[in-house]
PyMOL Python script that loads the backbone (N, CA, C, O; Angstrom):
from pymol import cmd

cmd.read_pdbstr("""\
ATOM      1  N   MET A   1      -0.263  -4.769  -2.109  1.00  0.00           N
ATOM      2  CA  MET A   1       0.877  -4.540  -1.245  1.00  0.00           C
ATOM      3  C   MET A   1       0.891  -3.099  -0.764  1.00  0.00           C
ATOM      4  O   MET A   1       0.395  -2.200  -1.443  1.00  0.00           O
ATOM      5  N   ALA A   2       1.440  -2.896   0.370  1.00  0.00           N
ATOM      6  CA  ALA A   2       1.473  -1.576   0.977  1.00  0.00           C
ATOM      7  C   ALA A   2       2.457  -0.649   0.276  1.00  0.00           C
ATOM      8  O   ALA A   2       2.243   0.563   0.231  1.00  0.00           O
ATOM      9  N   ILE A   3       3.510  -1.194  -0.258  1.00  0.00           N
ATOM     10  CA  ILE A   3       4.533  -0.410  -0.955  1.00  0.00           C
ATOM     11  C   ILE A   3       4.337  -0.640  -2.458  1.00  0.00           C
ATOM     12  O   ILE A   3       4.139  -1.776  -2.889  1.00  0.00           O
ATOM     13  N   ILE A   4       4.393   0.427  -3.250  1.00  0.00           N
ATOM     14  CA  ILE A   4       4.152   0.284  -4.683  1.00  0.00           C
ATOM     15  C   ILE A   4       5.078  -0.762  -5.304  1.00  0.00           C
ATOM     16  O   ILE A   4       6.190  -0.992  -4.828  1.00  0.00           O
ATOM     17  N   SER A   5       4.604  -1.375  -6.351  1.00  0.00           N
ATOM     18  CA  SER A   5       5.396  -2.392  -7.045  1.00  0.00           C
ATOM     19  C   SER A   5       6.568  -1.735  -7.765  1.00  0.00           C
ATOM     20  O   SER A   5       6.557  -0.537  -8.047  1.00  0.00           O
ATOM     21  N   TYR A   6       7.565  -2.540  -8.050  1.00  0.00           N
ATOM     22  CA  TYR A   6       8.710  -2.025  -8.793  1.00  0.00           C
ATOM     23  C   TYR A   6       8.261  -1.528 -10.161  1.00  0.00           C
ATOM     24  O   TYR A   6       8.725  -0.489 -10.631  1.00  0.00           O
ATOM     25  N   GLU A   7       7.371  -2.257 -10.788  1.00  0.00           N
ATOM     26  CA  GLU A   7       6.906  -1.888 -12.125  1.00  0.00           C
ATOM     27  C   GLU A   7       6.240  -0.509 -12.117  1.00  0.00           C
ATOM     28  O   GLU A   7       6.489   0.315 -12.997  1.00  0.00           O
ATOM     29  N   LYS A   8       5.393  -0.270 -11.114  1.00  0.00           N
ATOM     30  CA  LYS A   8       4.737   1.038 -11.016  1.00  0.00           C
ATOM     31  C   LYS A   8       5.772   2.121 -10.709  1.00  0.00           C
ATOM     32  O   LYS A   8       5.739   3.198 -11.304  1.00  0.00           O
ATOM     33  N   TRP A   9       6.689   1.837  -9.783  1.00  0.00           N
ATOM     34  CA  TRP A   9       7.766   2.769  -9.457  1.00  0.00           C
ATOM     35  C   TRP A   9       8.559   3.146 -10.699  1.00  0.00           C
ATOM     36  O   TRP A   9       8.829   4.321 -10.945  1.00  0.00           O
ATOM     37  N   TYR A  10       8.927   2.140 -11.474  1.00  0.00           N
ATOM     38  CA  TYR A  10       9.710   2.381 -12.676  1.00  0.00           C
ATOM     39  C   TYR A  10       8.940   3.273 -13.649  1.00  0.00           C
ATOM     40  O   TYR A  10       9.499   4.217 -14.209  1.00  0.00           O
ATOM     41  N   GLU A  11       7.667   2.972 -13.846  1.00  0.00           N
ATOM     42  CA  GLU A  11       6.842   3.771 -14.758  1.00  0.00           C
ATOM     43  C   GLU A  11       6.735   5.218 -14.270  1.00  0.00           C
ATOM     44  O   GLU A  11       6.772   6.148 -15.077  1.00  0.00           O
ATOM     45  N   LEU A  12       6.606   5.408 -12.974  1.00  0.00           N
ATOM     46  CA  LEU A  12       6.462   6.753 -12.420  1.00  0.00           C
ATOM     47  C   LEU A  12       7.753   7.550 -12.453  1.00  0.00           C
ATOM     48  O   LEU A  12       7.716   8.780 -12.409  1.00  0.00           O
ATOM     49  N   THR A  13       8.891   6.876 -12.528  1.00  0.00           N
ATOM     50  CA  THR A  13      10.177   7.589 -12.452  1.00  0.00           C
ATOM     51  C   THR A  13      11.017   7.480 -13.721  1.00  0.00           C
ATOM     52  O   THR A  13      12.143   7.975 -13.756  1.00  0.00           O
ATOM     53  N   LYS A  14      10.494   6.847 -14.751  1.00  0.00           N
ATOM     54  CA  LYS A  14      11.316   6.700 -15.958  1.00  0.00           C
ATOM     55  C   LYS A  14      11.357   7.992 -16.764  1.00  0.00           C
ATOM     56  O   LYS A  14      10.416   8.786 -16.767  1.00  0.00           O
ATOM     57  N   GLU A  15      12.467   8.168 -17.436  1.00  0.00           N
ATOM     58  CA  GLU A  15      12.665   9.273 -18.363  1.00  0.00           C
ATOM     59  C   GLU A  15      13.296   8.707 -19.624  1.00  0.00           C
ATOM     60  O   GLU A  15      14.262   7.946 -19.561  1.00  0.00           O
ATOM     61  N   THR A  16      12.753   9.075 -20.739  1.00  0.00           N
ATOM     62  CA  THR A  16      13.169   8.489 -22.012  1.00  0.00           C
ATOM     63  C   THR A  16      14.646   8.684 -22.306  1.00  0.00           C
ATOM     64  O   THR A  16      15.314   7.737 -22.721  1.00  0.00           O
ATOM     65  N   LEU A  17      15.161   9.854 -22.108  1.00  0.00           N
ATOM     66  CA  LEU A  17      16.538  10.144 -22.510  1.00  0.00           C
ATOM     67  C   LEU A  17      17.515  10.182 -21.346  1.00  0.00           C
ATOM     68  O   LEU A  17      18.649  10.630 -21.512  1.00  0.00           O
ATOM     69  N   ASN A  18      17.100   9.723 -20.178  1.00  0.00           N
ATOM     70  CA  ASN A  18      17.960   9.733 -18.999  1.00  0.00           C
ATOM     71  C   ASN A  18      18.163   8.313 -18.499  1.00  0.00           C
ATOM     72  O   ASN A  18      17.202   7.551 -18.393  1.00  0.00           O
ATOM     73  N   TRP A  19      19.383   7.955 -18.194  1.00  0.00           N
ATOM     74  CA  TRP A  19      19.641   6.639 -17.609  1.00  0.00           C
ATOM     75  C   TRP A  19      19.476   6.730 -16.100  1.00  0.00           C
ATOM     76  O   TRP A  19      19.517   7.817 -15.524  1.00  0.00           O
ATOM     77  N   ARG A  20      19.291   5.595 -15.478  1.00  0.00           N
ATOM     78  CA  ARG A  20      19.086   5.533 -14.030  1.00  0.00           C
ATOM     79  C   ARG A  20      20.453   5.446 -13.357  1.00  0.00           C
ATOM     80  O   ARG A  20      21.135   4.426 -13.453  1.00  0.00           O
ATOM     81  N   GLY A  21      20.845   6.507 -12.684  1.00  0.00           N
ATOM     82  CA  GLY A  21      22.155   6.590 -12.056  1.00  0.00           C
ATOM     83  C   GLY A  21      22.284   5.683 -10.844  1.00  0.00           C
ATOM     84  O   GLY A  21      21.364   4.946 -10.493  1.00  0.00           O
ATOM     85  N   THR A  22      23.432   5.755 -10.225  1.00  0.00           N
ATOM     86  CA  THR A  22      23.780   4.905  -9.088  1.00  0.00           C
ATOM     87  C   THR A  22      22.779   5.018  -7.949  1.00  0.00           C
ATOM     88  O   THR A  22      22.330   4.004  -7.415  1.00  0.00           O
ATOM     89  N   GLU A  23      22.426   6.238  -7.575  1.00  0.00           N
ATOM     90  CA  GLU A  23      21.531   6.446  -6.437  1.00  0.00           C
ATOM     91  C   GLU A  23      20.130   5.913  -6.722  1.00  0.00           C
ATOM     92  O   GLU A  23      19.525   5.265  -5.868  1.00  0.00           O
ATOM     93  N   LEU A  24      19.615   6.186  -7.920  1.00  0.00           N
ATOM     94  CA  LEU A  24      18.281   5.692  -8.282  1.00  0.00           C
ATOM     95  C   LEU A  24      18.294   4.181  -8.443  1.00  0.00           C
ATOM     96  O   LEU A  24      17.335   3.514  -8.054  1.00  0.00           O
ATOM     97  N   SER A  25      19.348   3.633  -9.000  1.00  0.00           N
ATOM     98  CA  SER A  25      19.467   2.174  -9.130  1.00  0.00           C
ATOM     99  C   SER A  25      19.491   1.503  -7.763  1.00  0.00           C
ATOM    100  O   SER A  25      18.989   0.390  -7.608  1.00  0.00           O
ATOM    101  N   ALA A  26      20.072   2.178  -6.769  1.00  0.00           N
ATOM    102  CA  ALA A  26      20.072   1.626  -5.414  1.00  0.00           C
ATOM    103  C   ALA A  26      18.647   1.552  -4.863  1.00  0.00           C
ATOM    104  O   ALA A  26      18.298   0.593  -4.175  1.00  0.00           O
ATOM    105  N   VAL A  27      17.827   2.555  -5.162  1.00  0.00           N
ATOM    106  CA  VAL A  27      16.417   2.511  -4.756  1.00  0.00           C
ATOM    107  C   VAL A  27      15.707   1.381  -5.493  1.00  0.00           C
ATOM    108  O   VAL A  27      14.943   0.626  -4.891  1.00  0.00           O
ATOM    109  N   ASP A  28      15.956   1.266  -6.790  1.00  0.00           N
ATOM    110  CA  ASP A  28      15.366   0.176  -7.579  1.00  0.00           C
ATOM    111  C   ASP A  28      15.675  -1.179  -6.935  1.00  0.00           C
ATOM    112  O   ASP A  28      14.781  -1.998  -6.725  1.00  0.00           O
ATOM    113  N   ASN A  29      16.943  -1.394  -6.628  1.00  0.00           N
ATOM    114  CA  ASN A  29      17.367  -2.682  -6.059  1.00  0.00           C
ATOM    115  C   ASN A  29      16.776  -2.917  -4.674  1.00  0.00           C
ATOM    116  O   ASN A  29      16.386  -4.038  -4.346  1.00  0.00           O
ATOM    117  N   ALA A  30      16.709  -1.873  -3.866  1.00  0.00           N
ATOM    118  CA  ALA A  30      16.133  -2.002  -2.526  1.00  0.00           C
ATOM    119  C   ALA A  30      14.636  -2.290  -2.600  1.00  0.00           C
ATOM    120  O   ALA A  30      14.106  -3.049  -1.789  1.00  0.00           O
ATOM    121  N   LEU A  31      13.960  -1.690  -3.563  1.00  0.00           N
ATOM    122  CA  LEU A  31      12.523  -1.944  -3.737  1.00  0.00           C
ATOM    123  C   LEU A  31      12.288  -3.385  -4.195  1.00  0.00           C
ATOM    124  O   LEU A  31      11.366  -4.048  -3.720  1.00  0.00           O
ATOM    125  N   LYS A  32      13.106  -3.855  -5.097  1.00  0.00           N
ATOM    126  CA  LYS A  32      12.995  -5.263  -5.527  1.00  0.00           C
ATOM    127  C   LYS A  32      13.246  -6.200  -4.351  1.00  0.00           C
ATOM    128  O   LYS A  32      12.530  -7.187  -4.181  1.00  0.00           O
ATOM    129  N   ALA A  33      14.256  -5.900  -3.541  1.00  0.00           N
ATOM    130  CA  ALA A  33      14.570  -6.729  -2.372  1.00  0.00           C
ATOM    131  C   ALA A  33      13.419  -6.714  -1.378  1.00  0.00           C
ATOM    132  O   ALA A  33      13.094  -7.744  -0.787  1.00  0.00           O
ATOM    133  N   TYR A  34      12.803  -5.557  -1.190  1.00  0.00           N
ATOM    134  CA  TYR A  34      11.668  -5.466  -0.281  1.00  0.00           C
ATOM    135  C   TYR A  34      10.537  -6.392  -0.747  1.00  0.00           C
ATOM    136  O   TYR A  34       9.945  -7.108   0.060  1.00  0.00           O
ATOM    137  N   HIS A  35      10.249  -6.373  -2.025  1.00  0.00           N
ATOM    138  CA  HIS A  35       9.141  -7.192  -2.533  1.00  0.00           C
ATOM    139  C   HIS A  35       9.462  -8.684  -2.534  1.00  0.00           C
ATOM    140  O   HIS A  35       8.550  -9.510  -2.561  1.00  0.00           O
ATOM    141  N   LYS A  36      10.726  -9.035  -2.507  1.00  0.00           N
ATOM    142  CA  LYS A  36      11.104 -10.449  -2.385  1.00  0.00           C
ATOM    143  C   LYS A  36      10.968 -10.926  -0.948  1.00  0.00           C
ATOM    144  O   LYS A  36      10.674 -12.096  -0.702  1.00  0.00           O
ATOM    145  N   SER A  37      11.181 -10.022   0.000  1.00  0.00           N
ATOM    146  CA  SER A  37      11.150 -10.381   1.419  1.00  0.00           C
ATOM    147  C   SER A  37      10.666  -9.181   2.225  1.00  0.00           C
ATOM    148  O   SER A  37      11.452  -8.498   2.881  1.00  0.00           O
ATOM    149  N   ALA A  38       9.360  -8.936   2.163  1.00  0.00           N
ATOM    150  CA  ALA A  38       8.784  -7.768   2.825  1.00  0.00           C
ATOM    151  C   ALA A  38       8.939  -7.874   4.337  1.00  0.00           C
ATOM    152  O   ALA A  38       8.693  -8.922   4.934  1.00  0.00           O
ATOM    153  N   GLY A  39       9.344  -6.787   4.926  1.00  0.00           N
ATOM    154  CA  GLY A  39       9.495  -6.728   6.373  1.00  0.00           C
ATOM    155  C   GLY A  39      10.245  -5.482   6.773  1.00  0.00           C
ATOM    156  O   GLY A  39      10.709  -4.722   5.924  1.00  0.00           O
ATOM    157  N   THR A  40      10.360  -5.277   8.056  1.00  0.00           N
ATOM    158  CA  THR A  40      11.011  -4.071   8.561  1.00  0.00           C
ATOM    159  C   THR A  40      12.467  -3.951   8.108  1.00  0.00           C
ATOM    160  O   THR A  40      12.883  -2.856   7.729  1.00  0.00           O
ATOM    161  N   PRO A  41      13.266  -5.033   8.131  1.00  0.00           N
ATOM    162  CA  PRO A  41      14.671  -4.861   7.694  1.00  0.00           C
ATOM    163  C   PRO A  41      14.797  -4.376   6.244  1.00  0.00           C
ATOM    164  O   PRO A  41      15.579  -3.468   5.962  1.00  0.00           O
ATOM    165  N   THR A  42      14.034  -4.974   5.329  1.00  0.00           N
ATOM    166  CA  THR A  42      14.146  -4.547   3.932  1.00  0.00           C
ATOM    167  C   THR A  42      13.476  -3.194   3.714  1.00  0.00           C
ATOM    168  O   THR A  42      13.895  -2.433   2.842  1.00  0.00           O
ATOM    169  N   ALA A  43      12.448  -2.886   4.488  1.00  0.00           N
ATOM    170  CA  ALA A  43      11.835  -1.558   4.405  1.00  0.00           C
ATOM    171  C   ALA A  43      12.818  -0.501   4.886  1.00  0.00           C
ATOM    172  O   ALA A  43      12.888   0.585   4.311  1.00  0.00           O
ATOM    173  N   GLN A  44      13.568  -0.802   5.920  1.00  0.00           N
ATOM    174  CA  GLN A  44      14.569   0.142   6.417  1.00  0.00           C
ATOM    175  C   GLN A  44      15.679   0.345   5.384  1.00  0.00           C
ATOM    176  O   GLN A  44      16.158   1.463   5.198  1.00  0.00           O
ATOM    177  N   GLN A  45      16.084  -0.728   4.719  1.00  0.00           N
ATOM    178  CA  GLN A  45      17.090  -0.611   3.662  1.00  0.00           C
ATOM    179  C   GLN A  45      16.557   0.244   2.512  1.00  0.00           C
ATOM    180  O   GLN A  45      17.283   1.051   1.933  1.00  0.00           O
ATOM    181  N   LEU A  46      15.283   0.053   2.196  1.00  0.00           N
ATOM    182  CA  LEU A  46      14.646   0.851   1.152  1.00  0.00           C
ATOM    183  C   LEU A  46      14.603   2.325   1.563  1.00  0.00           C
ATOM    184  O   LEU A  46      14.885   3.204   0.749  1.00  0.00           O
ATOM    185  N   LYS A  47      14.259   2.592   2.798  1.00  0.00           N
ATOM    186  CA  LYS A  47      14.227   3.971   3.292  1.00  0.00           C
ATOM    187  C   LYS A  47      15.617   4.607   3.212  1.00  0.00           C
ATOM    188  O   LYS A  47      15.749   5.765   2.816  1.00  0.00           O
ATOM    189  N   THR A  48      16.639   3.860   3.584  1.00  0.00           N
ATOM    190  CA  THR A  48      18.008   4.377   3.526  1.00  0.00           C
ATOM    191  C   THR A  48      18.391   4.722   2.092  1.00  0.00           C
ATOM    192  O   THR A  48      18.953   5.787   1.834  1.00  0.00           O
ATOM    193  N   ALA A  49      18.087   3.821   1.158  1.00  0.00           N
ATOM    194  CA  ALA A  49      18.398   4.072  -0.255  1.00  0.00           C
ATOM    195  C   ALA A  49      17.619   5.280  -0.771  1.00  0.00           C
ATOM    196  O   ALA A  49      18.165   6.104  -1.505  1.00  0.00           O
ATOM    197  N   LEU A  50      16.368   5.386  -0.396  1.00  0.00           N
ATOM    198  CA  LEU A  50      15.539   6.505  -0.834  1.00  0.00           C
ATOM    199  C   LEU A  50      16.015   7.822  -0.222  1.00  0.00           C
ATOM    200  O   LEU A  50      16.046   8.846  -0.904  1.00  0.00           O
ATOM    201  N   ASP A  51      16.382   7.802   1.046  1.00  0.00           N
ATOM    202  CA  ASP A  51      16.926   9.007   1.693  1.00  0.00           C
ATOM    203  C   ASP A  51      18.223   9.455   1.016  1.00  0.00           C
ATOM    204  O   ASP A  51      18.449  10.650   0.829  1.00  0.00           O
ATOM    205  N   THR A  52      19.065   8.499   0.655  1.00  0.00           N
ATOM    206  CA  THR A  52      20.314   8.823  -0.047  1.00  0.00           C
ATOM    207  C   THR A  52      20.007   9.447  -1.400  1.00  0.00           C
ATOM    208  O   THR A  52      20.648  10.421  -1.796  1.00  0.00           O
ATOM    209  N   TYR A  53      19.031   8.893  -2.112  1.00  0.00           N
ATOM    210  CA  TYR A  53      18.646   9.429  -3.417  1.00  0.00           C
ATOM    211  C   TYR A  53      18.083  10.845  -3.272  1.00  0.00           C
ATOM    212  O   TYR A  53      18.416  11.731  -4.059  1.00  0.00           O
ATOM    213  N   ILE A  54      17.238  11.055  -2.275  1.00  0.00           N
ATOM    214  CA  ILE A  54      16.662  12.385  -2.059  1.00  0.00           C
ATOM    215  C   ILE A  54      17.756  13.387  -1.686  1.00  0.00           C
ATOM    216  O   ILE A  54      17.719  14.532  -2.137  1.00  0.00           O
ATOM    217  N   SER A  55      18.722  12.974  -0.876  1.00  0.00           N
ATOM    218  CA  SER A  55      19.854  13.855  -0.546  1.00  0.00           C
ATOM    219  C   SER A  55      20.637  14.222  -1.804  1.00  0.00           C
ATOM    220  O   SER A  55      21.034  15.372  -1.988  1.00  0.00           O
ATOM    221  N   TYR A  56      20.851  13.234  -2.661  1.00  0.00           N
ATOM    222  CA  TYR A  56      21.527  13.470  -3.936  1.00  0.00           C
ATOM    223  C   TYR A  56      20.737  14.485  -4.773  1.00  0.00           C
ATOM    224  O   TYR A  56      21.312  15.415  -5.338  1.00  0.00           O
ATOM    225  N   LEU A  57      19.415  14.293  -4.843  1.00  0.00           N
ATOM    226  CA  LEU A  57      18.582  15.222  -5.621  1.00  0.00           C
ATOM    227  C   LEU A  57      18.594  16.621  -5.012  1.00  0.00           C
ATOM    228  O   LEU A  57      18.582  17.612  -5.743  1.00  0.00           O
ATOM    229  N   ASN A  58      18.618  16.714  -3.692  1.00  0.00           N
ATOM    230  CA  ASN A  58      18.676  18.029  -3.049  1.00  0.00           C
ATOM    231  C   ASN A  58      19.943  18.777  -3.443  1.00  0.00           C
ATOM    232  O   ASN A  58      19.910  19.987  -3.669  1.00  0.00           O
ATOM    233  N   LYS A  59      21.052  18.061  -3.525  1.00  0.00           N
ATOM    234  CA  LYS A  59      22.297  18.696  -3.959  1.00  0.00           C
ATOM    235  C   LYS A  59      22.202  19.111  -5.425  1.00  0.00           C
ATOM    236  O   LYS A  59      22.682  20.174  -5.819  1.00  0.00           O
ATOM    237  N   LYS A  60      21.581  18.260  -6.213  1.00  0.00           N
ATOM    238  CA  LYS A  60      21.472  18.498  -7.649  1.00  0.00           C
ATOM    239  C   LYS A  60      20.491  19.629  -7.972  1.00  0.00           C
ATOM    240  O   LYS A  60      20.683  20.357  -8.946  1.00  0.00           O
ATOM    241  N   THR A  61      19.452  19.775  -7.165  1.00  0.00           N
ATOM    242  CA  THR A  61      18.384  20.733  -7.463  1.00  0.00           C
ATOM    243  C   THR A  61      18.325  21.890  -6.478  1.00  0.00           C
ATOM    244  O   THR A  61      17.312  22.587  -6.411  1.00  0.00           O
ATOM    245  N   ASP A  62      19.379  22.108  -5.722  1.00  0.00           N
ATOM    246  CA  ASP A  62      19.429  23.193  -4.737  1.00  0.00           C
ATOM    247  C   ASP A  62      18.297  23.070  -3.716  1.00  0.00           C
ATOM    248  O   ASP A  62      17.533  24.009  -3.495  1.00  0.00           O
ATOM    249  N   MET A  63      18.211  21.890  -3.101  1.00  0.00           N
ATOM    250  CA  MET A  63      17.269  21.585  -2.021  1.00  0.00           C
ATOM    251  C   MET A  63      15.808  21.570  -2.459  1.00  0.00           C
ATOM    252  O   MET A  63      14.930  21.898  -1.661  1.00  0.00           O
ATOM    253  N   ASN A  64      15.531  21.205  -3.683  1.00  0.00           N
ATOM    254  CA  ASN A  64      14.155  21.166  -4.172  1.00  0.00           C
ATOM    255  C   ASN A  64      13.878  19.848  -4.886  1.00  0.00           C
ATOM    256  O   ASN A  64      13.426  19.850  -6.031  1.00  0.00           O
ATOM    257  N   TRP A  65      14.143  18.725  -4.225  1.00  0.00           N
ATOM    258  CA  TRP A  65      14.026  17.411  -4.848  1.00  0.00           C
ATOM    259  C   TRP A  65      12.620  17.123  -5.355  1.00  0.00           C
ATOM    260  O   TRP A  65      12.467  16.428  -6.360  1.00  0.00           O
ATOM    261  N   ALA A  66      11.595  17.636  -4.691  1.00  0.00           N
ATOM    262  CA  ALA A  66      10.220  17.317  -5.074  1.00  0.00           C
ATOM    263  C   ALA A  66       9.868  17.839  -6.464  1.00  0.00           C
ATOM    264  O   ALA A  66       8.946  17.329  -7.101  1.00  0.00           O
ATOM    265  N   SER A  67      10.601  18.857  -6.942  1.00  0.00           N
ATOM    266  CA  SER A  67      10.327  19.401  -8.271  1.00  0.00           C
ATOM    267  C   SER A  67      11.176  18.742  -9.362  1.00  0.00           C
ATOM    268  O   SER A  67      11.083  19.110 -10.532  1.00  0.00           O
ATOM    269  N   TYR A  68      12.004  17.768  -8.974  1.00  0.00           N
ATOM    270  CA  TYR A  68      12.857  17.096  -9.950  1.00  0.00           C
ATOM    271  C   TYR A  68      12.005  16.356 -10.975  1.00  0.00           C
ATOM    272  O   TYR A  68      10.932  15.854 -10.642  1.00  0.00           O
ATOM    273  N   SER A  69      12.466  16.287 -12.198  1.00  0.00           N
ATOM    274  CA  SER A  69      11.680  15.721 -13.304  1.00  0.00           C
ATOM    275  C   SER A  69      11.230  14.280 -13.061  1.00  0.00           C
ATOM    276  O   SER A  69      10.151  13.897 -13.515  1.00  0.00           O
ATOM    277  N   ARG A  70      12.020  13.480 -12.366  1.00  0.00           N
ATOM    278  CA  ARG A  70      11.598  12.100 -12.103  1.00  0.00           C
ATOM    279  C   ARG A  70      10.451  12.022 -11.097  1.00  0.00           C
ATOM    280  O   ARG A  70       9.849  10.962 -10.926  1.00  0.00           O
ATOM    281  N   ASN A  71      10.153  13.113 -10.444  1.00  0.00           N
ATOM    282  CA  ASN A  71       9.028  13.141  -9.506  1.00  0.00           C
ATOM    283  C   ASN A  71       7.798  13.818 -10.114  1.00  0.00           C
ATOM    284  O   ASN A  71       6.831  14.089  -9.402  1.00  0.00           O
ATOM    285  N   ASN A  72       7.823  14.094 -11.419  1.00  0.00           N
ATOM    286  CA  ASN A  72       6.682  14.751 -12.062  1.00  0.00           C
ATOM    287  C   ASN A  72       5.378  13.985 -11.858  1.00  0.00           C
ATOM    288  O   ASN A  72       4.314  14.594 -11.748  1.00  0.00           O
ATOM    289  N   LYS A  73       5.449  12.677 -11.808  1.00  0.00           N
ATOM    290  CA  LYS A  73       4.255  11.847 -11.618  1.00  0.00           C
ATOM    291  C   LYS A  73       4.057  11.478 -10.150  1.00  0.00           C
ATOM    292  O   LYS A  73       3.159  10.703  -9.821  1.00  0.00           O
ATOM    293  N   GLY A  74       4.890  12.027  -9.269  1.00  0.00           N
ATOM    294  CA  GLY A  74       4.737  11.822  -7.835  1.00  0.00           C
ATOM    295  C   GLY A  74       5.289  10.523  -7.287  1.00  0.00           C
ATOM    296  O   GLY A  74       5.020  10.181  -6.136  1.00  0.00           O
ATOM    297  N   GLY A  75       6.054   9.791  -8.079  1.00  0.00           N
ATOM    298  CA  GLY A  75       6.551   8.484  -7.657  1.00  0.00           C
ATOM    299  C   GLY A  75       7.493   8.515  -6.471  1.00  0.00           C
ATOM    300  O   GLY A  75       7.393   7.671  -5.580  1.00  0.00           O
ATOM    301  N   ILE A  76       8.401   9.470  -6.445  1.00  0.00           N
ATOM    302  CA  ILE A  76       9.368   9.547  -5.347  1.00  0.00           C
ATOM    303  C   ILE A  76       8.641   9.894  -4.052  1.00  0.00           C
ATOM    304  O   ILE A  76       8.869   9.269  -3.016  1.00  0.00           O
ATOM    305  N   LEU A  77       7.780  10.875  -4.118  1.00  0.00           N
ATOM    306  CA  LEU A  77       7.001  11.279  -2.950  1.00  0.00           C
ATOM    307  C   LEU A  77       6.109  10.129  -2.467  1.00  0.00           C
ATOM    308  O   LEU A  77       6.010   9.885  -1.265  1.00  0.00           O
ATOM    309  N   MET A  78       5.467   9.427  -3.395  1.00  0.00           N
ATOM    310  CA  MET A  78       4.598   8.312  -3.038  1.00  0.00           C
ATOM    311  C   MET A  78       5.373   7.219  -2.318  1.00  0.00           C
ATOM    312  O   MET A  78       4.949   6.739  -1.267  1.00  0.00           O
ATOM    313  N   LEU A  79       6.509   6.827  -2.885  1.00  0.00           N
ATOM    314  CA  LEU A  79       7.303   5.765  -2.269  1.00  0.00           C
ATOM    315  C   LEU A  79       7.821   6.205  -0.905  1.00  0.00           C
ATOM    316  O   LEU A  79       7.784   5.427   0.049  1.00  0.00           O
ATOM    317  N   ARG A  80       8.301   7.438  -0.802  1.00  0.00           N
ATOM    318  CA  ARG A  80       8.790   7.936   0.481  1.00  0.00           C
ATOM    319  C   ARG A  80       7.700   7.867   1.549  1.00  0.00           C
ATOM    320  O   ARG A  80       7.945   7.408   2.665  1.00  0.00           O
ATOM    321  N   ASP A  81       6.506   8.320   1.206  1.00  0.00           N
ATOM    322  CA  ASP A  81       5.406   8.321   2.166  1.00  0.00           C
ATOM    323  C   ASP A  81       4.975   6.906   2.539  1.00  0.00           C
ATOM    324  O   ASP A  81       4.708   6.632   3.709  1.00  0.00           O
ATOM    325  N   GLU A  82       4.904   6.009   1.566  1.00  0.00           N
ATOM    326  CA  GLU A  82       4.499   4.623   1.839  1.00  0.00           C
ATOM    327  C   GLU A  82       5.506   3.916   2.747  1.00  0.00           C
ATOM    328  O   GLU A  82       5.122   3.214   3.683  1.00  0.00           O
ATOM    329  N   VAL A  83       6.776   4.103   2.468  1.00  0.00           N
ATOM    330  CA  VAL A  83       7.808   3.461   3.295  1.00  0.00           C
ATOM    331  C   VAL A  83       7.753   4.007   4.714  1.00  0.00           C
ATOM    332  O   VAL A  83       7.825   3.244   5.678  1.00  0.00           O
ATOM    333  N   GLN A  84       7.627   5.324   4.849  1.00  0.00           N
ATOM    334  CA  GLN A  84       7.567   5.913   6.184  1.00  0.00           C
ATOM    335  C   GLN A  84       6.325   5.444   6.941  1.00  0.00           C
ATOM    336  O   GLN A  84       6.406   5.132   8.129  1.00  0.00           O
ATOM    337  N   ASP A  85       5.183   5.394   6.267  1.00  0.00           N
ATOM    338  CA  ASP A  85       3.957   4.917   6.906  1.00  0.00           C
ATOM    339  C   ASP A  85       4.099   3.465   7.353  1.00  0.00           C
ATOM    340  O   ASP A  85       3.639   3.097   8.434  1.00  0.00           O
ATOM    341  N   MET A  86       4.729   2.650   6.531  1.00  0.00           N
ATOM    342  CA  MET A  86       4.917   1.245   6.887  1.00  0.00           C
ATOM    343  C   MET A  86       5.835   1.129   8.104  1.00  0.00           C
ATOM    344  O   MET A  86       5.549   0.359   9.021  1.00  0.00           O
ATOM    345  N   LEU A  87       6.914   1.871   8.122  1.00  0.00           N
ATOM    346  CA  LEU A  87       7.843   1.820   9.253  1.00  0.00           C
ATOM    347  C   LEU A  87       7.213   2.391  10.525  1.00  0.00           C
ATOM    348  O   LEU A  87       7.564   1.981  11.631  1.00  0.00           O
ATOM    349  N   ASP A  88       6.294   3.324  10.369  1.00  0.00           N
ATOM    350  CA  ASP A  88       5.596   3.901  11.523  1.00  0.00           C
ATOM    351  C   ASP A  88       4.430   3.027  11.986  1.00  0.00           C
ATOM    352  O   ASP A  88       3.779   3.338  12.984  1.00  0.00           O
ATOM    353  N   GLY A  89       4.165   1.931  11.261  1.00  0.00           N
ATOM    354  CA  GLY A  89       3.084   1.025  11.643  1.00  0.00           C
ATOM    355  C   GLY A  89       1.715   1.470  11.184  1.00  0.00           C
ATOM    356  O   GLY A  89       0.708   0.931  11.643  1.00  0.00           O
ATOM    357  N   GLN A  90       1.653   2.440  10.288  1.00  0.00           N
ATOM    358  CA  GLN A  90       0.365   2.949   9.816  1.00  0.00           C
ATOM    359  C   GLN A  90      -0.229   2.103   8.694  1.00  0.00           C
ATOM    360  O   GLN A  90      -1.438   2.137   8.464  1.00  0.00           O
ATOM    361  N   ILE A  91       0.615   1.344   7.996  1.00  0.00           N
ATOM    362  CA  ILE A  91       0.125   0.413   6.991  1.00  0.00           C
ATOM    363  C   ILE A  91       0.855  -0.914   7.182  1.00  0.00           C
ATOM    364  O   ILE A  91       1.972  -0.952   7.699  1.00  0.00           O
ATOM    365  N   SER A  92       0.213  -1.998   6.758  1.00  0.00           N
ATOM    366  CA  SER A  92       0.803  -3.317   6.947  1.00  0.00           C
ATOM    367  C   SER A  92       1.771  -3.642   5.825  1.00  0.00           C
ATOM    368  O   SER A  92       1.842  -2.939   4.817  1.00  0.00           O
ATOM    369  N   GLU A  93       2.515  -4.722   6.019  1.00  0.00           N
ATOM    370  CA  GLU A  93       3.496  -5.151   5.031  1.00  0.00           C
ATOM    371  C   GLU A  93       2.851  -5.908   3.882  1.00  0.00           C
ATOM    372  O   GLU A  93       3.524  -6.204   2.895  1.00  0.00           O
ATOM    373  N   GLU A  94       1.588  -6.225   3.977  1.00  0.00           N
ATOM    374  CA  GLU A  94       0.920  -6.999   2.915  1.00  0.00           C
ATOM    375  C   GLU A  94       0.141  -6.136   1.995  1.00  0.00           C
ATOM    376  O   GLU A  94      -0.475  -6.635   1.054  1.00  0.00           O
TER     377      GLU A  94
END
""", "prot")
cmd.dss("prot")
cmd.show_as("cartoon", "prot")
cmd.util.cbc("prot")
cmd.orient("prot")
């Protein structure tokens, strides 16, 4: 698939002592929805959820979301790039 699986996303963004807050859970749910029905509408919903999460992280980290601990393995950056590439037509939905 063009967009990483939920399982891989979860592994890349999990933290042992941190729970998944509202914004991250919204990305989780949007990613699951995308994989149930891949296409531009669900990819756009995923992008919206991810943009909201990144905005939240920017507020939390003083505009430095990429250095946030959940992105240590590059999962947030990877998903953001894959979703944008898919919406730009650079990668297919399959």
